[in-house]
TORLUMZA-496847 format. One record per residue (C-alpha): chain; x, y, z; residue in one letter. Coordinates in nm, 2 decimals, padded with zeros to 4 digits. Example, Ala and Ser with C-alpha at 12.3 -4.5 7.8 and 13.67 -1.06 7.14 Angstrom:
REM TORLUMZA-496847
+---+--------+--------+--------+---+
! c !     c1 !     c2 !     c3 ! r !
+---+--------+--------+--------+---+
! A !  01.23 ! -00.45 !  00.78 ! A !
! A !  01.37 ! -00.11 !  00.71 ! S !
+---+--------+--------+--------+---+
REM end
This chain:
REM TORLUMZA-496847
+---+--------+--------+--------+---+
! c !     c1 !     c2 !     c3 ! r !
+---+--------+--------+--------+---+
! A !  00.00 !  00.00 !  00.00 ! X !
! A !  00.27 !  00.25 !  00.10 ! X !
! A !  00.47 !  00.19 ! -00.23 ! X !
! A !  00.14 !  00.23 ! -00.44 ! X !
! A !  00.06 !  00.56 ! -00.25 ! X !
! A !  00.45 !  00.65 ! -00.34 ! X !
! A !  00.39 !  00.61 ! -00.69 ! X !
! A !  00.10 !  00.82 ! -00.70 ! X !
! A !  00.24 !  01.11 ! -00.50 ! X !
! A !  00.57 !  01.09 ! -00.66 ! X !
! A !  00.51 !  01.05 ! -01.03 ! X !
! A !  00.15 !  01.16 ! -01.11 ! X !
! A !  00.13 !  01.49 ! -00.93 ! X !
! A ! -00.13 !  01.38 ! -00.69 ! X !
! A ! -00.19 !  01.56 ! -00.37 ! X !
! A ! -00.06 !  01.37 ! -00.06 ! X !
! A ! -00.38 !  01.22 !  00.12 ! X !
! A ! -00.44 !  01.40 !  00.46 ! X !
! A ! -00.37 !  01.07 !  00.66 ! X !
! A ! -00.08 !  00.95 !  00.46 ! X !
! A !  00.24 !  00.87 !  00.64 ! X !
! A !  00.60 !  01.01 !  00.53 ! X !
! A !  00.79 !  00.76 !  00.34 ! X !
! A !  01.10 !  00.62 !  00.53 ! X !
! A !  01.42 !  00.65 !  00.34 ! X !
! A !  01.71 !  00.42 !  00.47 ! X !
! A !  02.01 !  00.63 !  00.45 ! X !
! A !  02.27 !  00.40 !  00.33 ! X !
! A !  02.07 !  00.12 !  00.48 ! X !
! A !  02.00 !  00.08 !  00.84 ! X !
! A !  02.35 !  00.22 !  00.90 ! X !
! A !  02.31 !  00.30 !  01.28 ! X !
! A !  02.31 ! -00.09 !  01.31 ! X !
! A !  02.53 ! -00.25 !  01.03 ! X !
! A !  02.84 ! -00.10 !  00.82 ! X !
! A !  02.68 !  00.13 !  00.58 ! X !
! A !  02.62 !  00.07 !  00.23 ! X !
! A !  02.65 ! -00.30 !  00.28 ! X !
! A !  02.39 ! -00.58 !  00.17 ! X !
! A !  02.35 ! -00.63 !  00.55 ! X !
! A !  02.27 ! -00.28 !  00.60 ! X !
! A !  02.00 ! -00.29 !  00.33 ! X !
! A !  01.84 ! -00.62 !  00.46 ! X !
! A !  01.83 ! -00.47 !  00.81 ! X !
! A !  01.66 ! -00.17 !  00.65 ! X !
! A !  01.40 ! -00.36 !  00.47 ! X !
! A !  01.33 ! -00.55 !  00.79 ! X !
! A !  01.30 ! -00.26 !  01.00 ! X !
! A !  01.03 ! -00.10 !  00.76 ! X !
! A !  01.19 !  00.11 !  00.52 ! X !
! A !  00.98 !  00.23 !  00.21 ! X !
! A !  01.30 !  00.29 !  00.01 ! X !
! A !  01.67 !  00.20 !  00.06 ! X !
! A !  01.96 !  00.45 ! -00.05 ! X !
! A !  02.28 !  00.34 ! -00.22 ! X !
! A !  02.51 !  00.63 ! -00.29 ! X !
! A !  02.67 !  00.54 ! -00.62 ! X !
! A !  03.04 !  00.59 ! -00.73 ! X !
! A !  03.24 !  00.40 ! -00.99 ! X !
! A !  03.51 !  00.16 ! -00.99 ! X !
! A !  03.82 !  00.18 ! -01.22 ! X !
! A !  03.64 ! -00.07 ! -01.46 ! X !
! A !  03.34 !  00.13 ! -01.47 ! X !
! A !  03.10 ! -00.05 ! -01.22 ! X !
! A !  02.87 !  00.12 ! -01.00 ! X !
! A !  02.94 !  00.05 ! -00.63 ! X !
! A !  02.78 !  00.18 ! -00.29 ! X !
! A !  03.01 !  00.39 ! -00.11 ! X !
! A !  02.92 !  00.73 !  00.05 ! X !
! A !  03.24 !  00.87 ! -00.13 ! X !
! A !  03.46 !  00.71 ! -00.35 ! X !
! A !  03.75 !  00.78 ! -00.08 ! X !
! A !  03.71 !  00.44 !  00.12 ! X !
! A !  03.97 !  00.50 !  00.38 ! X !
! A !  03.71 !  00.55 !  00.67 ! X !
! A !  03.47 !  00.28 !  00.55 ! X !
! A !  03.69 ! -00.01 !  00.47 ! X !
! A !  03.99 ! -00.21 !  00.58 ! X !
! A !  04.21 ! -00.09 !  00.27 ! X !
! A !  04.48 !  00.06 !  00.50 ! X !
! A !  04.55 ! -00.30 !  00.61 ! X !
! A !  04.62 ! -00.43 !  00.28 ! X !
! A !  05.00 ! -00.35 !  00.22 ! X !
! A !  04.93 ! -00.46 ! -00.16 ! X !
! A !  04.74 ! -00.15 ! -00.20 ! X !
! A !  04.95 !  00.10 !  00.01 ! X !
! A !  05.10 !  00.26 ! -00.29 ! X !
! A !  04.75 !  00.38 ! -00.41 ! X !
! A !  04.71 !  00.62 ! -00.12 ! X !
! A !  04.69 !  00.95 ! -00.28 ! X !
! A !  04.57 !  01.31 ! -00.23 ! X !
! A !  04.26 !  01.42 ! -00.45 ! X !
! A !  04.06 !  01.73 ! -00.48 ! X !
! A !  03.69 !  01.66 ! -00.52 ! X !
! A !  03.45 !  01.95 ! -00.55 ! X !
! A !  03.73 !  02.19 ! -00.42 ! X !
! A !  03.80 !  01.98 ! -00.12 ! X !
! A !  04.12 !  01.81 ! -00.09 ! X !
! A !  04.11 !  01.44 !  00.04 ! X !
! A !  04.38 !  01.20 !  00.13 ! X !
! A !  04.30 !  00.83 !  00.11 ! X !
! A !  04.21 !  00.52 ! -00.14 ! X !
! A !  03.96 !  00.60 ! -00.40 ! X !
! A !  03.73 !  00.35 ! -00.56 ! X !
! A !  03.81 !  00.49 ! -00.93 ! X !
! A !  04.16 !  00.35 ! -00.86 ! X !
! A !  04.04 !  00.00 ! -00.82 ! X !
! A !  03.88 ! -00.27 ! -01.02 ! X !
! A !  03.58 ! -00.43 ! -00.88 ! X !
! A !  03.76 ! -00.75 ! -00.83 ! X !
! A !  04.02 ! -00.58 ! -00.61 ! X !
! A !  03.75 ! -00.40 ! -00.42 ! X !
! A !  03.58 ! -00.71 ! -00.34 ! X !
! A !  03.90 ! -00.82 ! -00.15 ! X !
! A !  03.82 ! -00.54 !  00.09 ! X !
! A !  03.57 ! -00.54 !  00.40 ! X !
! A !  03.35 ! -00.28 !  00.50 ! X !
! A !  03.39 ! -00.11 !  00.85 ! X !
! A !  03.18 !  00.12 !  01.06 ! X !
! A !  03.25 !  00.50 !  00.98 ! X !
! A !  03.18 !  00.62 !  01.34 ! X !
! A !  03.34 !  00.35 !  01.52 ! X !
! A !  03.27 !  00.32 !  01.88 ! X !
! A !  02.98 !  00.56 !  01.86 ! X !
! A !  02.80 !  00.26 !  01.72 ! X !
! A !  02.92 ! -00.05 !  01.89 ! X !
! A !  02.65 ! -00.29 !  01.74 ! X !
! A !  02.75 ! -00.19 !  01.38 ! X !
! A !  03.12 ! -00.19 !  01.47 ! X !
! A !  03.10 ! -00.56 !  01.58 ! X !
! A !  03.03 ! -00.64 !  01.21 ! X !
! A !  03.35 ! -00.49 !  01.09 ! X !
! A !  03.53 ! -00.71 !  00.85 ! X !
! A !  03.22 ! -00.92 !  00.76 ! X !
! A !  03.08 ! -00.76 !  00.45 ! X !
! A !  03.21 ! -00.69 !  00.10 ! X !
! A !  03.15 ! -00.37 ! -00.09 ! X !
! A !  02.82 ! -00.40 ! -00.27 ! X !
! A !  02.76 ! -00.32 ! -00.64 ! X !
! A !  02.45 ! -00.13 ! -00.75 ! X !
! A !  02.33 ! -00.46 ! -00.95 ! X !
! A !  02.35 ! -00.66 ! -00.62 ! X !
! A !  02.14 ! -00.41 ! -00.43 ! X !
! A !  01.88 ! -00.40 ! -00.70 ! X !
! A !  01.88 ! -00.78 ! -00.67 ! X !
! A !  01.84 ! -00.77 ! -00.31 ! X !
! A !  01.53 ! -00.53 ! -00.32 ! X !
! A !  01.40 ! -00.76 ! -00.60 ! X !
! A !  01.39 ! -01.07 ! -00.39 ! X !
! A !  01.26 ! -00.89 ! -00.09 ! X !
! A !  00.94 ! -01.04 !  00.06 ! X !
! A !  00.80 ! -00.68 !  00.12 ! X !
! A !  00.80 ! -00.41 ! -00.15 ! X !
! A !  01.07 ! -00.18 ! -00.14 ! X !
! A !  01.19 !  00.10 ! -00.37 ! X !
! A !  01.54 !  00.23 ! -00.42 ! X !
! A !  01.65 !  00.61 ! -00.39 ! X !
! A !  02.01 !  00.60 ! -00.54 ! X !
! A !  02.24 !  00.91 ! -00.50 ! X !
! A !  02.48 !  00.99 ! -00.78 ! X !
! A !  02.79 !  01.14 ! -00.61 ! X !
! A !  03.01 !  01.40 ! -00.76 ! X !
! A !  02.90 !  01.35 ! -01.12 ! X !
! A !  03.09 !  01.65 ! -01.27 ! X !
! A !  03.40 !  01.53 ! -01.09 ! X !
! A !  03.38 !  01.18 ! -01.23 ! X !
! A !  03.30 !  01.31 ! -01.59 ! X !
! A !  03.64 !  01.48 ! -01.56 ! X !
! A !  03.79 !  01.14 ! -01.51 ! X !
! A !  03.59 !  00.98 ! -01.81 ! X !
! A !  03.31 !  00.82 ! -01.60 ! X !
! A !  02.96 !  00.87 ! -01.72 ! X !
! A !  02.79 !  00.77 ! -01.39 ! X !
! A !  02.44 !  00.94 ! -01.50 ! X !
! A !  02.46 !  00.74 ! -01.80 ! X !
! A !  02.54 !  00.41 ! -01.62 ! X !
! A !  02.25 !  00.46 ! -01.39 ! X !
! A !  02.03 !  00.52 ! -01.68 ! X !
! A !  02.14 !  00.21 ! -01.85 ! X !
! A !  02.07 !  00.01 ! -01.53 ! X !
! A !  01.72 !  00.13 ! -01.51 ! X !
! A !  01.64 !  00.06 ! -01.89 ! X !
! A !  01.82 ! -00.28 ! -01.84 ! X !
! A !  01.67 ! -00.42 ! -01.52 ! X !
! A !  01.33 ! -00.57 ! -01.53 ! X !
! A !  01.28 ! -00.48 ! -01.17 ! X !
! A !  01.37 ! -00.12 ! -01.20 ! X !
! A !  01.15 ! -00.07 ! -01.50 ! X !
! A !  00.86 ! -00.10 ! -01.26 ! X !
! A !  00.98 ! -00.06 ! -00.90 ! X !
! A !  00.95 !  00.28 ! -00.74 ! X !
! A !  01.29 !  00.47 ! -00.80 ! X !
! A !  01.38 !  00.82 ! -00.69 ! X !
! A !  01.72 !  00.97 ! -00.83 ! X !
! A !  01.88 !  01.22 ! -00.61 ! X !
! A !  02.18 !  01.43 ! -00.65 ! X !
! A !  02.32 !  01.78 ! -00.55 ! X !
! A !  02.40 !  01.88 ! -00.91 ! X !
! A !  02.14 !  02.06 ! -01.12 ! X !
! A !  02.26 !  01.96 ! -01.46 ! X !
! A !  02.25 !  01.59 ! -01.40 ! X !
! A !  01.90 !  01.61 ! -01.27 ! X !
! A !  01.81 !  01.81 ! -01.58 ! X !
! A !  01.97 !  01.54 ! -01.79 ! X !
! A !  01.79 !  01.26 ! -01.63 ! X !
! A !  01.47 !  01.46 ! -01.65 ! X !
! A !  01.51 !  01.42 ! -02.02 ! X !
! A !  01.65 !  01.06 ! -02.05 ! X !
! A !  01.41 !  00.93 ! -01.82 ! X !
! A !  01.12 !  01.09 ! -01.97 ! X !
! A !  00.79 !  00.88 ! -01.95 ! X !
! A !  00.90 !  00.63 ! -01.70 ! X !
! A !  00.61 !  00.66 ! -01.44 ! X !
! A !  00.80 !  00.48 ! -01.17 ! X !
! A !  01.10 !  00.71 ! -01.17 ! X !
! A !  01.11 !  01.05 ! -00.97 ! X !
! A !  01.40 !  01.30 ! -00.93 ! X !
! A !  01.52 !  01.47 ! -00.62 ! X !
! A !  01.70 !  01.78 ! -00.58 ! X !
! A !  01.92 !  01.76 ! -00.27 ! X !
! A !  02.00 !  02.08 ! -00.09 ! X !
! A !  02.29 !  02.15 !  00.10 ! X !
! A !  02.34 !  02.34 !  00.45 ! X !
! A !  02.41 !  02.71 !  00.42 ! X !
! A !  02.77 !  02.65 !  00.49 ! X !
! A !  02.82 !  02.49 !  00.11 ! X !
! A !  02.75 !  02.78 ! -00.12 ! X !
! A !  02.69 !  02.63 ! -00.48 ! X !
! A !  02.63 !  02.30 ! -00.64 ! X !
! A !  02.96 !  02.16 ! -00.78 ! X !
! A !  02.83 !  02.19 ! -01.15 ! X !
! A !  02.74 !  02.55 ! -01.10 ! X !
! A !  03.07 !  02.63 ! -00.97 ! X !
! A !  03.25 !  02.42 ! -01.26 ! X !
! A !  03.02 !  02.64 ! -01.50 ! X !
! A !  03.11 !  02.97 ! -01.36 ! X !
! A !  02.75 !  03.03 ! -01.24 ! X !
! A !  02.61 !  03.24 ! -00.96 ! X !
! A !  02.33 !  03.03 ! -00.83 ! X !
! A !  02.36 !  02.92 ! -00.45 ! X !
! A !  02.16 !  02.67 ! -00.26 ! X !
! A !  02.01 !  02.96 ! -00.07 ! X !
! A !  01.87 !  03.08 ! -00.40 ! X !
! A !  01.73 !  02.75 ! -00.49 ! X !
! A !  01.53 !  02.73 ! -00.17 ! X !
! A !  01.36 !  03.08 ! -00.23 ! X !
! A !  00.99 !  03.07 ! -00.40 ! X !
! A !  01.15 !  03.14 ! -00.74 ! X !
! A !  01.43 !  02.88 ! -00.70 ! X !
! A !  01.17 !  02.62 ! -00.60 ! X !
! A !  00.97 !  02.70 ! -00.89 ! X !
! A !  01.26 !  02.63 ! -01.13 ! X !
! A !  01.34 !  02.30 ! -00.95 ! X !
! A !  00.98 !  02.20 ! -01.02 ! X !
! A !  01.05 !  02.20 ! -01.39 ! X !
! A !  01.27 !  01.91 ! -01.37 ! X !
! A !  01.23 !  01.73 ! -01.00 ! X !
! A !  00.94 !  01.61 ! -00.80 ! X !
! A !  01.12 !  01.63 ! -00.46 ! X !
! A !  01.36 !  01.84 ! -00.28 ! X !
! A !  01.56 !  01.72 !  00.02 ! X !
! A !  01.73 !  01.97 !  00.24 ! X !
! A !  01.93 !  01.90 !  00.58 ! X !
! A !  01.72 !  01.90 !  00.88 ! X !
! A !  01.81 !  02.24 !  01.00 ! X !
! A !  01.68 !  02.41 !  00.71 ! X !
! A !  01.34 !  02.31 !  00.80 ! X !
! A !  01.33 !  02.32 !  01.18 ! X !
! A !  01.65 !  02.54 !  01.28 ! X !
! A !  01.80 !  02.53 !  01.61 ! X !
! A !  01.82 !  02.82 !  01.86 ! X !
! A !  02.12 !  02.96 !  02.03 ! X !
! A !  02.10 !  02.71 !  02.29 ! X !
! A !  02.09 !  02.41 !  02.04 ! X !
! A !  01.73 !  02.34 !  02.09 ! X !
! A !  01.46 !  02.30 !  01.80 ! X !
! A !  01.30 !  02.60 !  01.71 ! X !
! A !  00.98 !  02.69 !  01.49 ! X !
! A !  00.95 !  02.53 !  01.15 ! X !
! A !  01.09 !  02.76 !  00.85 ! X !
! A !  00.87 !  02.84 !  00.56 ! X !
! A !  01.05 !  02.60 !  00.32 ! X !
! A !  00.79 !  02.30 !  00.34 ! X !
! A !  00.51 !  02.53 !  00.27 ! X !
! A !  00.70 !  02.72 ! -00.01 ! X !
! A !  00.79 !  02.37 ! -00.19 ! X !
! A !  00.44 !  02.24 ! -00.15 ! X !
! A !  00.31 !  02.57 ! -00.33 ! X !
! A !  00.57 !  02.50 ! -00.59 ! X !
! A !  00.42 !  02.15 ! -00.65 ! X !
! A !  00.73 !  01.97 ! -00.48 ! X !
! A !  00.75 !  01.70 ! -00.21 ! X !
! A !  00.99 !  01.75 !  00.06 ! X !
! A !  01.22 !  01.50 !  00.23 ! X !
! A !  01.48 !  01.59 !  00.49 ! X !
! A !  01.83 !  01.42 !  00.59 ! X !
! A !  01.93 !  01.28 !  00.82 ! X !
! A !  01.78 !  01.14 !  01.16 ! X !
! A !  02.02 !  00.96 !  01.37 ! X !
! A !  01.96 !  00.80 !  01.73 ! X !
! A !  02.28 !  00.91 !  01.91 ! X !
! A !  02.24 !  01.22 !  02.14 ! X !
! A !  02.49 !  01.42 !  01.96 ! X !
! A !  02.29 !  01.45 !  01.67 ! X !
! A !  01.98 !  01.55 !  01.84 ! X !
! A !  01.86 !  01.90 !  01.96 ! X !
! A !  01.97 !  01.98 !  02.30 ! X !
! A !  01.61 !  01.96 !  02.43 ! X !
! A !  01.55 !  01.60 !  02.30 ! X !
! A !  01.90 !  01.44 !  02.44 ! X !
! A !  01.93 !  01.23 !  02.74 ! X !
! A !  02.23 !  01.07 !  02.90 ! X !
! A !  02.59 !  01.06 !  02.78 ! X !
! A !  02.66 !  01.26 !  02.45 ! X !
! A !  02.76 !  00.95 !  02.27 ! X !
! A !  02.49 !  00.73 !  02.38 ! X !
! A !  02.19 !  00.64 !  02.18 ! X !
! A !  01.86 !  00.78 !  02.28 ! X !
! A !  01.59 !  00.64 !  02.07 ! X !
! A !  01.29 !  00.83 !  02.23 ! X !
! A !  01.48 !  01.15 !  02.14 ! X !
! A !  01.51 !  01.07 !  01.76 ! X !
! A !  01.15 !  00.95 !  01.76 ! X !
! A !  01.05 !  01.28 !  01.88 ! X !
! A !  01.27 !  01.49 !  01.65 ! X !
! A !  01.11 !  01.29 !  01.36 ! X !
! A !  00.75 !  01.36 !  01.51 ! X !
! A !  00.83 !  01.74 !  01.50 ! X !
! A !  00.91 !  01.72 !  01.13 ! X !
! A !  00.61 !  01.50 !  01.06 ! X !
! A !  00.39 !  01.75 !  01.20 ! X !
! A !  00.55 !  02.02 !  01.00 ! X !
! A !  00.44 !  01.83 !  00.68 ! X !
! A !  00.73 !  01.65 !  00.55 ! X !
! A !  00.65 !  01.38 !  00.29 ! X !
! A !  00.95 !  01.17 !  00.34 ! X !
! A !  01.27 !  01.15 !  00.56 ! X !
! A !  01.61 !  00.99 !  00.57 ! X !
! A !  01.71 !  00.81 !  00.86 ! X !
! A !  02.00 !  00.58 !  00.98 ! X !
! A !  01.76 !  00.38 !  01.19 ! X !
! A !  01.44 !  00.29 !  00.97 ! X !
! A !  01.28 !  00.10 !  01.23 ! X !
! A !  01.28 !  00.39 !  01.47 ! X !
! A !  01.14 !  00.62 !  01.19 ! X !
! A !  00.87 !  00.35 !  01.13 ! X !
! A !  00.79 !  00.39 !  01.51 ! X !
! A !  00.79 !  00.76 !  01.49 ! X !
! A !  00.53 !  00.75 !  01.19 ! X !
! A !  00.31 !  00.48 !  01.32 ! X !
! A !  00.30 !  00.61 !  01.70 ! X !
! A ! -00.06 !  00.76 !  01.75 ! X !
+---+--------+--------+--------+---+
REM end
């Protein structure tokens, strides 16, 4: 029922029914409980009640789309423990930011499959850290196959990471995703939302995926400390993320996308004490432009919660705090949200 509702809301321009529940997007899978972007994380997310699972997509040296939050795999794999790859540690500049590490685009898929995933946040997530070293890096095709064999319906919400940067290296990651959608029997009918921070990529997909009623596009919005999308910077443009969330900017987004997704605090800001304040106008403005709104990212640890929703040690989980945070956004009118713990997200939207 939820995914049938999703298709109508996402793709046919229908108004969200008054009693509809927001869609739950599993951020990198159930990444509070299993190392992110692994098949185990996605399995746990589906079991926890996610409506959609999110793989971040980056390429391998031989052109395969794999799921990693960034192509820099220093923090999320055991690559540093592999002496055979020591010489591949380099410094790269991605979207204007220098990074040191090992990068997927310098490894074949076969080489990446010799690595094992680990918890990015370490001891902050002891349950997930307990699975360090157990899971491979997953390909997009493997994640699609997992969703296809799921006993309960689930959609996919892939994010194309840094497409302008990868295009400069000769990788057409949007083209590879389009080919995957066209070539997969499952993706030809399953709910799919493609997300990206870059505008030109979404406008291209708007053309190349036109007529596919199961596919929607989502414009990601950065926080105010990141000024412009990378493709705008590369083209020498002046458009900023702040411009994009004005009524005029939202109307422009609605010409090529069905959703926006800003960070949490663009929607419900924190006050000077770190407590949750009153909702901003963004949801109402987006809805007037005909856009659905999701937000990112709800996490169950105290350090990610507003001060007034925290309880106990700063590094401890506080499930009730995350549930209350989600419910504040539900009351504000969000149509979906990303969370590292989909089961808690499900509890928040189902609680009377």
